[in-house]
C-alpha positions in Angstrom: -155.7 34.9 -70.3 -153.2 37.6 -70.2 -155.9 40.2 -69.5 -157.2 38.1 -66.6 -153.7 37.9 -65.1 -153.3 41.7 -65.5 -156.5 42.3 -63.5 -155.3 39.8 -60.8 -152.0 41.7 -60.5 -153.8 45.0 -60.4 -156.1 43.8 -57.6 -153.1 42.5 -55.7 -151.3 45.8 -56.0 -154.4 47.8 -54.9 -154.9 45.4 -51.9 -151.3 45.8 -50.8 -151.5 49.5 -51.1 -154.7 49.6 -49.1 -153.2 47.4 -46.4 -150.2 49.7 -46.1 -152.3 52.8 -45.9 -154.6 51.4 -43.2 -151.6 50.2 -41.2 -150.1 53.7 -41.3 -153.4 55.2 -40.1 -153.7 52.7 -37.3 -150.1 53.4 -36.1 -150.7 57.2 -36.3 -154.0 56.9 -34.4 -152.4 54.7 -31.8 -149.5 57.2 -31.3 -151.9 60.1 -31.0 -154.0 58.1 -28.4 -150.9 57.7 -26.3 -150.1 61.4 -26.2 -150.9 63.2 -22.9 -151.7 66.9 -22.6 -150.3 67.5 -26.1 -151.7 71.1 -26.2 -150.2 72.0 -22.8 -146.6 71.3 -23.6 -144.6 74.5 -23.5 -140.9 75.3 -23.7 -140.3 77.2 -20.4 -136.9 78.7 -21.0 -133.8 78.2 -22.9 -130.6 79.4 -21.3 -128.5 81.5 -23.8 -125.0 80.0 -24.3 -123.4 83.2 -23.1 -125.3 83.1 -19.8 -124.6 79.4 -19.3 -120.9 80.0 -20.0 -120.8 82.9 -17.5 -122.5 80.9 -14.8 -120.1 78.0 -15.4 -117.2 80.4 -15.0 -118.7 82.0 -11.8 -119.1 78.5 -10.3 -115.5 77.6 -11.2 -114.2 80.7 -9.5 -116.4 80.1 -6.5 -115.2 76.5 -6.1 -111.6 77.7 -6.5 -112.0 80.2 -3.7 -113.5 77.6 -1.4 -111.1 74.8 -2.0 -109.8 73.5 1.3 -112.1 75.6 3.5 -112.8 74.2 6.9 -116.1 76.0 7.0 -118.3 77.7 4.3 -120.9 80.3 4.9 -124.0 80.4 2.7 -125.4 83.9 3.3 -127.9 86.3 1.8 -131.0 84.1 2.2 -133.9 86.5 2.6 -136.8 86.0 5.0 -139.1 85.2 2.0 -136.7 82.4 0.9 -136.0 81.0 4.4 -138.4 78.0 4.2 -137.3 77.1 0.7 -133.7 77.3 1.7 -134.3 75.0 4.7 -135.9 72.5 2.5 -133.1 72.7 0.0 -130.4 72.2 2.6 -132.4 69.4 4.2 -132.0 67.4 1.0 -128.2 67.6 1.5 -128.6 65.7 4.8 -125.7 67.4 6.6 -126.9 66.8 10.1 -124.7 68.5 12.8 -122.3 69.7 10.1 -124.7 72.5 9.3 -125.9 75.3 11.6 -128.4 78.0 11.0 -128.0 81.6 12.1 -130.7 84.3 12.0 -129.9 87.9 11.4 -132.8 90.0 12.7 -133.8 93.6 12.6 -135.9 95.5 15.1 -139.3 96.5 13.6 -141.1 97.8 16.7 -140.1 99.7 19.8 -142.1 100.2 23.0 -142.2 102.2 26.2 -142.8 100.1 29.2 -142.4 99.5 32.9 -140.3 96.4 33.8 -142.1 93.3 35.0 -143.3 93.2 38.6 -143.0 90.1 40.8 -146.8 89.4 40.4 -149.8 90.6 38.6 -151.4 92.3 41.6 -148.3 94.5 41.9 -148.6 95.4 38.2 -152.3 96.2 38.6 -151.5 98.5 41.5 -148.9 100.2 39.4 -151.3 100.7 36.5 -153.8 102.4 38.8 -151.1 104.8 39.8 -150.1 105.6 36.2 -153.7 106.2 35.3 -154.1 108.7 38.0 -151.2 110.5 36.3 -153.3 110.9 33.1 -152.2 107.8 31.1 -155.0 105.5 30.1 -153.9 103.5 27.1 -151.8 101.0 28.9 -152.0 97.2 29.5 -150.3 94.4 31.4 -148.2 91.9 29.5 -148.1 88.1 30.3 -144.8 88.6 32.1 -146.4 91.3 34.3 -144.6 94.2 32.5 -146.7 97.2 31.7 -146.9 98.4 28.1 -147.4 102.2 27.7 -147.2 102.2 23.9 -145.7 100.5 20.8 -144.0 102.5 18.0 -142.5 102.0 14.6 -139.3 103.9 15.2 -137.0 104.3 18.2 -137.2 108.1 17.9 -141.0 108.0 18.4 -140.6 105.8 21.4 -138.0 108.1 22.9 -140.3 111.2 22.4 -143.2 109.3 24.1 -141.0 108.3 27.0 -140.2 112.0 27.5 -143.9 112.8 27.6 -144.4 110.0 30.3 -141.6 111.4 32.4 -143.1 114.9 32.1 -146.4 113.5 33.5 -144.5 112.1 36.5 -144.4 108.4 35.5 -141.5 106.8 37.2 -139.5 103.8 36.2 -140.6 103.8 32.5 -138.1 102.9 29.8 -138.0 102.3 26.1 -136.5 99.5 24.1 -137.0 96.9 21.3 -140.4 95.3 21.1 -140.4 93.1 18.0 -137.7 91.6 15.8 -138.2 90.1 12.3 -135.9 87.9 10.3 -133.9 90.0 7.8 -131.5 87.3 6.6 -130.6 83.7 7.3 -127.1 82.3 7.1 -126.2 78.6 6.8 -122.8 77.4 8.0 -121.4 74.2 6.7 -118.4 72.4 8.3 -115.8 70.4 6.5 -117.3 70.5 3.0 -115.7 68.2 0.4 -115.4 69.0 -3.3 -118.7 67.3 -4.1 -120.6 69.2 -1.5 -119.0 72.5 -2.6 -120.2 71.8 -6.1 -123.7 71.3 -4.8 -123.6 74.5 -2.8 -122.4 76.4 -5.9 -125.3 75.1 -7.9 -127.7 75.9 -5.0 -126.5 79.4 -4.9 -128.0 80.1 -8.3 -131.5 79.4 -6.9 -131.3 82.3 -4.4 -130.8 85.8 -5.7 -128.2 87.7 -3.7 -126.9 84.6 -2.0 -123.1 84.4 -1.4 -120.7 81.6 -0.6 -117.5 82.3 1.2 -114.9 80.5 3.3 -115.0 81.5 7.0 -113.2 80.5 10.2 -115.1 77.7 12.0 -116.7 79.0 15.2 -115.5 77.5 18.4 -118.1 75.3 20.1 
């Protein structure tokens, strides 16, 4: 009888152990099934404590220098970052409190004859210039006459001298194309919360600067 009870207890222990093992396997399998893109998880970056502390101190100094400013200028936004900056400032929903200013640089110069009152007059003028030995010319939509486009002002100036030496009258040189070099955002009446957001936003744009400026008169 005691032997029979021993075997019953042994079977009960084995059954319980099997049940616990199977339950653990089911739970493990269920958890694994709920994982998504397990092999694609990567740690992108960890900010070193020293860098985080330096950034925090820079932000503190920036906010201290801007406290009480009537207007704040966010400058140093490159042409490549212009669209991203507009999107970022758009999320702040500043409305008329924010104005955008473009700083451009001249990238092309040209030698030209000022616009005539109509296209027929420009065509007559082109015929005259061609008789003076200048052929590579064209009429612009505004009826001005382009004699040449150049990458530098000095090259345009030299070409103008050549045109004048050929007897071309009324030609002049000047800027032809301007490209965005930098974009500046001006924010009026920023409160402490907005200043903190601008200080954080500054970190996302290399070379960007925040400074208090006089508010422009409207």
